[in-house]
C-alpha positions in Angstrom: 2.1 -4.9 -28.2 -0.7 -7.5 -28.2 0.3 -8.8 -24.8 0.4 -5.3 -23.4 -3.1 -4.5 -24.7 -4.4 -7.6 -23.1 -3.2 -6.2 -19.7 -4.4 -2.6 -20.3 -6.1 -1.6 -23.6 -5.1 2.1 -23.5 -6.7 2.8 -26.9 -10.1 1.5 -25.6 -9.8 3.4 -22.4 -9.1 6.6 -24.2 -12.1 6.0 -26.4 -14.2 5.5 -23.4 -13.0 8.7 -21.8 -13.6 10.7 -25.1 -17.2 9.5 -25.2 -17.9 10.2 -21.5 -20.6 12.6 -20.7 -22.6 13.2 -17.5 -24.9 10.3 -16.9 -28.4 10.6 -15.5 -28.6 10.2 -11.7 -30.5 6.9 -12.0 -27.6 5.4 -13.9 -25.1 6.5 -11.2 -27.4 5.1 -8.5 -27.5 1.7 -10.2 -23.7 1.6 -10.5 -23.2 2.5 -6.9 -25.9 0.0 -5.7 -24.1 -2.7 -7.8 -20.8 -1.8 -6.2 -22.4 -2.2 -2.7 -22.6 -6.0 -3.5 -18.8 -6.0 -3.3 -18.5 -7.7 -6.8 -16.5 -4.8 -8.3 -17.2 -2.7 -11.4 -16.4 -2.9 -15.1 -14.3 -0.1 -16.7 -17.4 0.9 -18.6 -19.1 1.5 -15.2 -16.0 3.2 -13.7 -15.9 5.7 -16.5 -19.4 6.8 -15.5 -18.1 7.8 -12.0 -14.8 9.6 -12.9 -16.6 12.7 -14.1 -19.1 12.8 -11.3 -19.6 16.3 -10.0 -23.1 16.3 -8.4 -22.6 16.7 -4.6 -25.4 14.5 -3.6 -24.2 11.7 -5.9 -20.6 12.2 -4.6 -21.9 11.8 -1.1 -23.5 8.5 -2.2 -20.2 7.4 -3.7 -18.3 8.2 -0.5 -20.9 6.5 1.6 -20.7 3.3 -0.5 -16.9 3.3 -0.4 -16.9 3.7 3.4 -19.5 0.9 3.7 -17.5 -1.5 1.5 -14.2 -0.8 3.3 -16.0 -1.4 6.6 -17.6 -4.6 5.5 -14.4 -6.1 4.1 -11.7 -4.8 6.4 -13.6 -3.4 9.3 -12.2 -0.6 11.4 -8.6 -1.8 11.3 -5.8 0.3 9.8 -2.5 -1.5 9.2 0.7 0.5 9.8 4.1 -0.1 8.2 7.3 1.9 7.5 9.5 2.1 4.4 13.2 1.2 4.8 15.5 2.7 2.1 18.7 0.6 2.0 20.3 2.1 -1.2 19.8 5.2 -3.3 22.1 4.0 -6.1 20.1 4.1 -9.3 20.9 4.0 -13.0 17.6 5.4 -14.1 16.9 9.0 -14.9 13.2 9.5 -13.9 12.1 13.1 -14.0 10.1 13.0 -10.8 12.6 11.2 -8.5 15.4 12.7 -6.5 17.5 9.5 -6.9 17.8 10.1 -10.7 21.2 9.5 -12.1 21.7 13.2 -13.0 21.6 14.1 -9.3 25.4 14.7 -8.7 24.8 16.5 -5.4 23.6 13.2 -3.8 26.3 11.3 -2.0 25.0 7.9 -2.8 24.9 5.3 -0.1 24.3 1.6 0.2 23.7 0.3 3.7 25.9 -2.5 5.0 24.1 -5.4 6.7 25.0 -4.0 10.1 23.5 -0.6 9.2 20.4 -2.4 8.0 20.2 -4.1 11.3 20.5 -0.7 13.1 17.7 0.8 11.0 15.6 -2.3 11.6 16.1 -2.1 15.4 15.0 1.6 15.3 11.8 0.7 13.6 11.1 -2.2 15.9 11.6 0.0 18.9 9.0 2.4 17.5 6.5 -0.4 17.4 6.6 -1.5 13.7 6.2 -5.1 12.6 6.1 -4.5 8.8 8.7 -3.0 6.6 8.6 -2.1 2.9 12.1 -2.5 1.5 13.0 0.3 -0.9 16.1 0.7 -3.2 17.0 2.0 -6.6 17.8 0.0 -9.7 21.5 -0.6 -10.1 22.6 -4.2 -10.7 26.2 -3.4 -9.7 25.3 -2.1 -6.2 21.7 -3.5 -5.7 21.8 -6.9 -7.2 19.3 -9.6 -6.1 21.7 -11.2 -3.8 22.1 -8.0 -1.8 18.3 -7.7 -1.7 18.0 -11.2 -0.4 20.7 -10.7 2.2 19.0 -7.4 3.3 15.7 -9.3 3.8 17.4 -12.0 5.8 19.1 -9.4 8.0 15.9 -7.6 8.7 14.2 -10.8 9.8 17.1 -11.7 12.0 16.9 -8.6 14.2 15.4 -8.9 17.7 15.1 -6.3 20.3 13.3 -6.4 23.7 10.3 -4.8 21.8 10.0 -7.5 19.2 11.0 -8.1 15.6 9.9 -7.4 12.0 7.5 -10.2 11.0 7.0 -9.3 7.3 9.1 -7.6 4.7 7.3 -6.4 1.6 9.5 -5.4 -1.3 9.5 -2.6 -3.9 12.2 -3.2 -6.4 12.6 -2.7 -10.1 11.1 -5.1 -12.6 13.3 -8.2 -12.8 13.5 -11.8 -14.0 11.5 -14.9 -13.1 14.7 -16.3 -11.5 15.1 -13.2 -9.3 11.5 -13.4 -8.3 12.1 -17.0 -7.2 14.9 -15.7 -5.0 12.6 -13.1 -3.5 10.1 -15.9 -2.8 12.7 -18.0 -1.1 13.6 -15.1 1.1 10.1 -15.1 2.5 8.8 -11.7 1.3 5.2 -10.6 1.7 3.8 -8.5 -1.1 5.9 -7.6 -4.2 5.0 -4.0 -5.1 5.7 -2.4 -8.4 4.0 0.8 -9.7 3.5 1.5 -13.4 3.9 5.2 -12.5 1.8 6.1 -15.5 -0.1 3.8 -17.9 0.0 6.5 -20.6 2.6 5.4 -23.2 3.8 8.8 -24.4 4.0 10.2 -20.9 5.9 7.1 -19.6 8.4 7.4 -22.4 8.9 11.1 -21.8 9.6 10.8 -18.1 11.8 7.7 -17.9 15.3 7.1 -19.2 17.4 4.1 -18.5 16.3 0.5 -18.1 13.0 1.7 -16.6 12.0 3.4 -19.9 10.9 0.0 -21.2 7.1 0.2 -20.7 6.6 -3.4 -21.6 9.2 -4.6 -19.1 7.4 -2.6 -16.4 3.8 -3.6 -17.1 4.6 -7.4 -17.5 6.6 -7.6 -14.2 3.8 -8.9 -12.2 3.3 -11.8 -14.6 6.9 -12.8 -14.1 6.5 -12.5 -10.4 3.7 -15.0 -10.5 5.8 -17.3 -12.7 8.5 -17.0 -10.0 6.1 -18.2 -7.3 5.0 -14.9 -5.8 1.2 -14.8 -5.3 0.8 -11.4 -3.6 1.5 -8.4 -5.7 0.8 -4.7 -5.5 -0.1 -2.1 -8.1 0.0 1.7 -8.2 0.5 4.8 -10.2 2.1 8.2 -9.4 -0.9 10.5 -9.6 -0.1 13.8 -11.3 1.9 12.4 -14.2 -1.2 12.0 -16.4 -5.0 12.4 -16.3 -6.1 10.6 -13.0 -9.2 9.4 -14.7 -7.2 7.4 -17.3 -4.9 6.1 -14.6 -7.9 4.8 -12.5 -9.4 3.0 -15.5 -6.0 1.5 -16.2 -5.5 0.3 -12.6 -9.0 -1.3 -12.7 -8.1 -3.0 -16.1 -4.8 -4.2 -14.8 -6.4 -5.6 -11.6 -9.0 -7.5 -13.7 -6.3 -8.8 -16.0 -4.4 -10.2 -13.0 -7.5 -11.7 -11.5 -8.5 -13.4 -14.8 -5.0 -14.6 -15.7 -3.7 -15.7 -12.4 -6.9 -16.0 -10.4 -5.4 -13.5 -8.0 -6.1 -9.8 -8.2 -3.8 -7.2 -6.6 -3.2 -7.7 -2.9 -2.7 -3.9 -2.7 -3.2 -0.8 -4.8 -1.2 2.3 -3.8 -2.3 5.9 -4.6 0.7 8.2 -4.2 0.6 11.8 -5.5 3.7 13.4 -6.9 5.6 15.4 -4.3 8.5 17.9 -4.6 12.1 16.7 -4.1 15.4 18.7 -3.8 16.7 18.3 -7.3 13.5 17.6 -9.2 12.4 20.4 -11.5 9.6 18.5 -13.1 6.1 20.0 -12.4 3.1 17.7 -12.6 1.2 18.3 -15.8 -2.0 16.9 -14.4 -2.1 17.9 -10.7 -4.7 16.1 -8.7 -6.8 18.2 -6.4 -7.7 17.0 -2.9 -11.3 16.6 -4.0 -10.4 14.5 -7.0 -7.9 12.5 -4.9 -10.6 11.5 -2.4 -12.9 10.7 -5.3 -10.4 8.4 -7.0 -9.8 6.5 -3.8 -13.5 6.0 -3.4 -13.9 4.8 -7.0 -11.1 2.3 -6.6 -12.6 1.0 -3.5 -15.9 0.4 -5.4 -14.2 -1.0 -8.5 -11.7 -3.4 -6.7 -13.4 -3.9 -3.4 -11.2 -6.7 -2.1 -7.8 -5.0 -2.5 -5.9 -3.4 0.4 -5.4 0.3 -0.4 -2.3 2.1 0.7 -1.6 5.7 1.4 1.9 7.1 2.3 3.2 10.0 4.2 3.3 12.0 0.9 -0.2 13.1 2.1 -0.8 15.4 5.1 -2.7 14.3 8.2 -6.0 15.9 7.2 -6.3 14.2 3.8 -5.1 10.9 5.3 -7.8 11.1 7.9 -10.5 11.5 5.2 -9.0 8.8 3.1 -8.9 6.2 5.9 -12.7 6.5 6.1 -13.5 6.0 2.5 -11.2 3.2 1.4 -7.6 3.2 2.7 -6.7 0.2 4.8 -2.9 0.5 5.1 -0.7 3.4 5.8 2.9 4.2 6.4 3.7 6.1 9.6 6.8 7.7 11.2 8.5 7.4 7.8 11.7 8.7 6.3 12.6 8.5 2.6 16.4 8.8 2.8 18.8 5.9 2.9 19.7 5.1 6.5 17.5 8.0 7.6 16.0 6.7 10.8 17.3 8.1 14.0 19.5 10.8 12.3 19.2 14.1 10.5 19.6 13.5 6.7 19.1 15.4 3.5 18.2 14.5 -0.1 15.0 12.4 0.5 13.5 10.6 -2.5 10.5 13.0 -2.1 9.1 15.4 0.5 7.0 14.0 3.3 3.8 15.8 4.3 3.0 13.8 7.4 6.0 14.1 9.7 4.2 12.8 12.8 5.6 9.9 14.8 4.0 6.5 14.7 2.5 7.1 18.1 1.0 10.4 17.1 -0.6 8.8 14.1 -2.0 6.0 16.3 -3.5 8.6 18.7 -5.3 10.2 15.7 -6.5 6.9 14.5 -8.0 6.1 17.9 -9.7 9.5 17.9 -11.3 8.6 14.5 -12.6 5.2 15.7 -10.0 3.0 14.0 -8.1 0.1 15.4 -4.3 0.4 14.8 -3.0 -2.9 13.5 0.4 -4.5 13.0 -1.0 -7.8 11.8 1.0 -10.1 9.6 -1.1 -13.2 10.2 -2.2 -13.9 6.7 1.3 -14.0 5.3 2.5 -16.4 7.9 -0.6 -18.6 7.9 -0.4 -19.1 4.2 -3.5 -17.0 3.5 -2.0 -15.5 0.4 -2.9 -15.5 -3.2 -6.1 -17.4 -3.9 -6.6 -18.3 -0.3 -6.6 -14.6 0.6 -8.9 -13.7 -2.3 -11.4 -16.4 -1.2 -11.7 -14.6 2.1 -11.4 -11.0 1.0 -13.8 -11.0 -2.0 -16.9 -12.1 -0.1 -15.9 -9.8 2.8 -15.0 -12.5 5.3 -11.4 -11.4 6.0 -12.6 -8.9 8.5 -13.5 -11.8 10.8 -9.8 -12.3 11.2 -8.7 -8.7 10.8 -10.5 -7.4 13.9 -9.1 -10.0 16.4 -5.7 -9.9 14.9 -5.7 -6.1 15.0 -6.7 -6.2 18.6 -3.9 -8.6 19.5 -1.2 -6.7 17.7 -2.3 -3.4 19.1 -2.3 -4.9 22.6 1.4 -5.8 22.0 2.1 -2.3 20.9 0.5 -0.8 24.0 2.4 -3.2 26.3 5.8 -2.7 24.6 6.0 0.7 23.0 3.4 3.2 24.2 4.2 6.4 26.2 2.5 9.7 27.1 -0.8 8.4 28.3 -1.8 6.4 25.3 -2.2 3.3 27.3 -5.6 4.1 28.9 -7.1 5.3 25.6 -5.8 2.2 23.8 -7.2 -0.2 26.3 -10.6 1.5 26.1 -10.5 1.1 22.3 -9.6 -2.6 22.6 -12.5 -3.2 25.1 -14.9 -1.5 22.7 -13.9 -3.5 19.6 -13.5 -6.7 21.5 -17.1 -6.5 22.6 -18.2 -6.0 19.0 -16.8 -9.4 17.8 -20.1 -11.1 17.0 -18.9 -14.7 17.1 -19.0 -15.5 20.8 -16.4 -18.3 20.6 -14.0 -16.0 18.7 -14.5 -13.2 21.2 -13.8 -15.6 24.0 -10.7 -16.9 22.4 -9.5 -13.4 21.6 -9.9 -12.5 25.3 -7.9 -15.5 26.3 -5.1 -14.6 24.0 -5.1 -11.0 25.3 -4.5 -12.5 28.7 -1.5 -14.4 27.3 -0.1 -11.2 25.9 -0.7 -9.5 29.3 1.4 -12.4 30.8 4.3 -11.6 28.5 3.6 -13.9 25.5 4.0 -12.4 22.0 3.2 -13.0 18.4 -0.2 -14.7 18.9 -2.6 -14.6 15.9 -5.5 -16.3 14.3 
């Protein structure tokens, strides 16, 4: 238990929450001003923000979060899609439709040819990033299948391009298996704790995943296996969101201190209904609290990429993009082999069913640059190299031109229905705002190369 408490000292966090009272406005102002320096916050400072109710102070919180997001990542919003390749799972998690008790689900594992078909569908929609998803079942979904699936995804080419980065969300595994993922060329390894609250975790999980220690130490084994980009997250609604936020901050600080690399991403999913799930969230998170926790995480872990999925509807996503979210899934399905066909039994219900193009249109209307960039992964700007750029806020100098270049590719290859003119106007606007004259000039030159038919150009 000592190693777990070094990662997240839940007793201490509970003690902090039990002592929390409303702090004087001047204390909140000091914390928010400190956060503006993009150095992050301690858990003691974060606990002062989680109970914040005063509207004027909340506005200050949201303003600071928007500013930090802008200064580190700029206006760019990176898009990706999940790809479910197998719903075989030996776990019995109360909130997931793939739980082993679900006898109505005709389980499926995609063949490599089927994976190629699904990949081609996503490429033709305009995607360049995939998040690989599958259940835990060593008989059906062993590491060799995962590696072959990754290789197959990378091998697919269509006239509209290819997938340039596969991020992976698989169950906690061994150092040896993480080495195999590394050799397959993955981007970020994502694994969510679901809930950091021990009793709740034990109550909701049955099967191999019920091992809390195995789950919370997975990222350490991933680093031992050579991976240097990892993602954290919880499923909000399983327990008090305030405790979960403190735990995410603690876990982030542990990774940063232990491995000199904090989380590349933090995801903020809220629990959603699913066909055979009867579990009702005991700690439902309101829209107001959801936006507040996003803003707090942006202040507390300023360098991290923050991810929102299609669990959330268009309106809440639009607000979240402004105050901290820097990556989003779009045009998603959560069924195995579900792209391009009508399917049932998703892992969870989606609340943003718009196509990728419709999400892009909305992003443009909200002054965001749609991005499909994978440059950092393929330039070796991962782990410590990425942190050295993101922490001081210098990564945006690369994010903006790379977003422009990848969006130009999308417009040239995938757009329909009058988006082309609006997209080009957006590119012209953001291109003119690149302050470094030589960088702006080179970006313009590379845009001409894209116009001439060249692809996959990045800084």
